[in-house]
Legacy VTK file of the C-alpha trace (Angstrom):
# vtk DataFile Version 3.0
C-alpha trace
ASCII
DATASET POLYDATA
POINTS 163 float
105.913 22.293 212.585
104.282 25.638 211.807
101.808 27.017 214.271
98.510 28.561 213.285
98.433 32.306 213.945
95.881 33.067 216.640
95.444 36.835 216.814
94.169 39.096 214.032
97.607 40.769 213.889
99.295 37.349 213.620
96.933 36.307 210.843
97.537 39.548 208.950
101.303 39.050 209.336
100.968 35.481 208.042
99.037 36.735 205.006
101.696 39.386 204.396
104.377 36.677 204.521
102.439 34.574 201.998
102.184 37.577 199.649
105.951 38.144 199.953
106.538 34.461 199.229
104.287 34.503 196.169
105.932 37.664 194.813
109.389 36.152 195.208
108.342 32.901 193.550
106.629 34.763 190.686
109.723 36.873 190.037
111.891 33.753 190.031
109.904 31.977 187.334
111.409 31.857 183.872
108.927 32.425 181.073
105.696 33.658 182.689
103.703 31.794 180.040
105.203 28.384 180.831
102.627 26.046 182.334
103.245 25.534 186.044
100.145 23.645 187.182
97.325 22.006 185.224
96.836 24.344 182.280
97.776 27.508 184.176
100.894 29.481 183.390
102.812 31.375 186.057
101.148 34.551 184.769
97.679 33.037 185.169
98.434 31.738 188.656
99.470 35.235 189.734
96.499 36.787 187.894
94.159 34.402 189.714
95.584 35.363 193.116
95.380 39.073 192.236
91.763 38.725 191.057
90.649 37.203 194.367
92.880 39.445 196.487
91.432 42.559 194.860
87.906 41.244 195.492
88.777 40.741 199.169
90.301 44.237 199.355
87.232 45.833 197.726
84.907 44.155 200.218
87.074 45.178 203.171
87.332 48.784 201.926
83.586 48.992 201.296
82.726 47.653 204.733
85.231 49.920 206.491
83.721 52.921 204.665
80.183 51.915 205.618
79.251 50.842 202.071
77.544 47.597 201.155
80.106 45.361 199.411
79.473 43.722 196.074
81.115 40.298 196.220
82.057 38.340 193.124
79.229 36.512 191.405
79.389 33.399 189.283
80.734 29.891 189.444
84.440 29.207 189.654
84.775 28.384 185.932
83.173 31.698 184.949
85.345 33.582 187.431
88.470 31.831 186.103
87.524 32.913 182.578
86.957 36.443 183.817
90.411 36.364 185.417
91.980 35.369 182.089
90.096 38.104 180.231
90.728 40.907 182.720
94.228 40.132 183.986
95.741 37.259 182.018
97.628 39.486 179.591
99.399 41.671 182.168
103.126 41.357 182.878
104.065 39.675 186.169
105.379 42.956 187.631
102.100 44.755 186.864
100.182 41.943 188.529
102.449 42.080 191.574
101.936 45.848 191.840
98.194 45.224 191.954
98.668 42.467 194.541
100.709 44.795 196.759
98.087 47.554 196.368
95.288 45.159 197.346
97.307 43.953 200.336
97.814 47.570 201.436
94.026 48.096 201.434
93.515 44.925 203.445
96.216 45.981 205.932
94.670 49.459 206.274
91.036 48.414 206.698
90.804 44.871 208.072
90.796 46.085 211.679
87.865 48.444 211.196
85.242 48.101 213.924
82.617 48.250 211.153
83.722 44.853 209.859
82.286 41.807 211.566
81.681 39.603 208.523
83.146 39.723 204.993
81.390 38.311 201.933
83.422 35.912 199.841
81.358 35.177 196.751
77.630 35.408 196.094
76.086 32.126 197.106
78.933 31.282 199.506
79.046 31.854 203.209
80.709 35.025 204.507
83.663 34.891 206.881
84.637 36.797 210.029
87.779 38.885 209.369
90.231 36.572 211.144
88.907 33.532 209.292
88.978 35.377 205.957
92.615 36.310 206.620
93.426 32.657 207.291
91.586 31.344 204.228
93.257 33.982 202.060
96.687 33.214 203.520
96.217 29.528 202.731
95.132 30.368 199.177
98.118 32.631 198.498
100.568 30.183 200.101
99.209 27.260 198.065
99.798 29.148 194.820
103.223 30.356 195.988
104.162 26.704 196.518
103.030 25.856 192.971
105.237 28.604 191.565
108.168 27.503 193.738
107.866 23.893 192.530
107.832 25.079 188.914
110.854 27.350 189.018
114.125 28.069 190.725
114.062 29.076 194.391
113.052 32.666 195.085
115.927 35.142 195.156
117.285 36.051 198.549
116.279 39.361 200.050
113.013 40.856 201.181
110.242 41.771 198.792
108.927 45.175 199.813
105.162 45.402 200.401
105.008 49.176 200.440
105.033 49.799 204.180
LINES 1 164
163 0 1 2 3 4 5 6 7 8 9 10 11 12 13 14 15 16 17 18 19 20 21 22 23 24 25 26 27 28 29 30 31 32 33 34 35 36 37 38 39 40 41 42 43 44 45 46 47 48 49 50 51 52 53 54 55 56 57 58 59 60 61 62 63 64 65 66 67 68 69 70 71 72 73 74 75 76 77 78 79 80 81 82 83 84 85 86 87 88 89 90 91 92 93 94 95 96 97 98 99 100 101 102 103 104 105 106 107 108 109 110 111 112 113 114 115 116 117 118 119 120 121 122 123 124 125 126 127 128 129 130 131 132 133 134 135 136 137 138 139 140 141 142 143 144 145 146 147 148 149 150 151 152 153 154 155 156 157 158 159 160 161 162
């Protein structure tokens, strides 16, 4: 039985592990345009995760720099369409590069003393940093599991996150 990480460092490490898992599963998929869940292809699943991860990273970076963040606005259907338009055409490797870059920003800035609450989406409640890390970890892990179910097991070896 997995335990829930309790410290901010543990929660960040758990998110990092979920990102590694997703990257491995994405690289192991066959055709990135094959449908893996509902009507989403592997490419769109990864694009969706990148879209939200970049939004999280932007908010964290803005807060750490003393700027007011501008969280995503719109309902989930509109944001899903925006994801398709903005990222849905990119190759898996390009999407993973963006995911790793967003994770690096989160890693760098999440511990800033300026951050006590992080907006999620306009109209939704904001989260304290440790809770946002947990929610984001769960989101990334859920989509990694979808990719794993759809394709062969991830290749052995560690996926580098740019440390």
